[in-house]
N, C-alpha and C positions, 0 to 999 in steps of 0.2 A: 472260221474264226473272224469273219468279216466285221462283226460288230463289237468285238472285244475292246474294252478300254483298259489299258494297263495303268497301275498306280505307281507313284514314285517308289524308289527302292526302299525307303524307310518304312513303307507300308506293305512290305512283302507278305506278311502274314495275312493281311486283309485281301491282298491281290489274289492269292491262291484260291480264296473262296469264291471269286467272281470269274474265274477263267477255266475254260475247258482244259483239262490236263492232258488231253490227247488232241491237240489242235491241228488243223490244216490251215496254212497261212496264205494271206493275200498280199498284194503290193501295198495296200493301205497299212497292214500290220507291220510290214518292213519299214515303212516311213515312220510310223509311230515309235518303233523300237529304236531306230537310229536317232530320232529326235530326243527320246526320253533319256538315253544314256550318252548324249553328246557331251564330250569333254571329260567324262569320268575315266578314272584309271582302269586299266584292263582287269586287274584283280577284283576291283569293286564291281565291275560289270558282270564278270563271271559269277561271283558270289551272289549278286542280286538276281540274275535271271535263273540260275539254277535253284537258288533257295526259294524263289517265289513260284517255281514250277511253270515259268513262262514258255519253256521250250518243249514241253511234252516229253515223250520218250527220246532220249538223246544218246548219241555215241560220238566219240572222237574218231576222226579218220587220220591216221598217222603213217607217214612213209618211213619213219625212223631215219630221216635224213639229217643234214648238217645242223638244222636249227630246231629239230623236233623236241628236244628235251625241255625247252622253255614252255611250250604249250602244255606238254604232258605234266610237268611239275605244277604249272599254274592251275590246271583243272583238277588234277588228282588231289590237291590239298582240300578242295571243296567237295569233290565227289569221287572218293577213292575207288569205288566199285564200278564206276562208269565204264562200259565196254570200250576198248581201244581196237578199232578195226584196222588190221594190217593186211595189205594185199601181198600175199606170198606168191609172187608171179613165177617163181622158178628161175628168174634171171637176175636176182639181186647179187650185189657184191657180197662175198663172205663176211666182210667187215660190217656190212649193214645188219646182217643176221646176228652177228656177235653183239653189236651195239643195241639191237632190240632186246636181246636177252639181258644185257647189262642194265639197261634202264628199267626193264621189267622187275628185276631184283631190287634195284636201288629205290624205286618209287612205288613198288607194290602194285604194279599195273595189272588190270584185268584184260589181257590181250586175247583177241579173237582173230586167228589166222584165216584169211579168206583165200581159197585156191581156185584156179580155173577149173571148169568142168572137163573131166578127163575125156569124155567122148568128143566134145567140141575140139579139144586140143588134137586128138587123133585125126579128126576129119580135116581140120583147117591149118594145123601147124605140126604135121607129123615129123618134119625135118628139124623143127625148132629154129628155123631160119627166117621166119616170116618178118621178123624185125628188120632184116636187111633189105627187103624190097617192098614191104607194106607195113611201116611202123604203126599207122593208124589201126590197121586190122589186128596187129599184135596187141596193141593196147586195149582194143575192144574185147578181145578174148580173155586177156590176162588181168585186166583192171576194171574196165567199165562194167561188164556184165556181172562179174562176181560182186562188185560193190552195189550194183542195182538190186541184186537179189537180197543182199544183207540189209540194205537200207529200207526195204519194204516194211520192216518191223519198227522203224523209227520215224519220228516227226522232225527231228533236227540232227544235223551233223555239225560237229565243231571242227574247223580246219585251222591249220597253222599258216595260211597264206599271209603275205605281207605286200603292201603296195610297192615297196621299193625293189622288189625282186626282179621285175622286168617291166618293159613298157606296156605289156598286155595286162598288167595287174595294177597299173597306176589308177588311183581313184577308188580302190577297193573299199567298199563300205563294211562296217562291222556286221551288219545283218543284210541278207539278200535271199531271194527265192532260189531254190534249186530247180531251175528249168520250169517245166509245167507240172511238176510232181505234187505241188502243194506242200512240199517240205521246205524247211528253213535251213540256210547255211549261216553259221555264226562264226565270224572271223575275229576273235578277240584281239589279235595282234596286227590288225590291218594297217594301223598308222605307226607301227614301231619302226625304228631305224636300226641299222647295223649296230650302232653304239648302244642302243637300248638292249638289244639281245646280248651283246658282249657283257654289259653291266649285270644283266640278270644271271648269266652263266657264272660270273665271278661271285656275285652276292650269295648264290645258293649252292656253290661248289658242285656244279653239274658237269658231268663228263662230256667231252667233245667227241663227235664222230671221228674215228681215226683217219678217214680220207680227207677231212677238211684241211688239215695241215699240208696235204700233198697237192692242193690246188683244185679241190672239188667243193665249191660253196653250195652247189645244188646237186643232190645225189639221187638218181633213180636206178633203173635197171642197168646193169653193167654194159651191155652192148651199145646202149644209146646214151651213155654219159661220158663226157670227155672233160679234160681240165679246162679251166677258164683263165684267160689272159688278163693282166691288169687293165682296168678301164672298161671291161666288158660287163654286160648285165650278169648278175649272179647265175641266171638260168640259161645263159648263152651256150653252155656246154651240153645242154639237153637236145638230142636229135640234131646235132650239128650237121649242116648240109641239107637239111630237109626244111620245107616250108611248114613247120610244125613247132608249136610252142607249149602245147598242153597235151596231156595224155587222153583227154576226153572226159575225165572226171570233173574237171573245171573248164570253163570257157573263158574267152577274153572278157575282161570286166567292162560293163557299161555303168559308169558312175551314176549313183542315185541322187537325184535332186531332192534332198531331204529337208528343204525349207519348211518350217512349220505351217506356212500358208498353204502348202499342198496336202496337209493332213486333214481329212474330214472330221477328225476328232476335235480339232481346235475351233 
């Protein structure tokens, strides 16, 4: 997709005629997209990029954690049949699985449950205690590899990450490359605040994750998630005591210098 030029959102119908609907993305594409939709409301951006076919084959990746309902509602209004990839690790809180089912019913979601490879689990985590001495290895088996296999069929994944969630997510752009895969990551809520999320929950009468009220603002697998104290980063309860901030699906953010002067299309 190196030479693609995207049109303004109001020309979405014409844009689709000039773009490969199964793109592989470059850093230049990422810069163009971030510049094109700079300052636009998240809902407008979601509607524009999906409506114009700018993302190719797309799936939402959701943990069904504390803030997941916002992204799922925002995207499902535009693309109700879009696959929602859920990593069913076998280590989730029962409340998370119940919340997944509640949101699936309320929003009419097309959920695809991704599970670890049974043979790999038997070989590398037969005791199911790998999380206690090698959390990176546990995440690799239960999250990273199942998602890699699933995303091979997609050009873009939509995530619910926000820049305020932790110091490693500060400067998160709306659009970024997914490593060296050629896929795109789209983060519609990258610049949202806690107040923005709370207002959206209230405006659309969305249910909250039952563990949020108990002190869990970021919720992953139960063995590696603890309560967060006042003043801590929302994700500080993840892998507490380990030098680990991400499961491996996402890496620490490198902010993109998306000044138009860096875009070869200008």
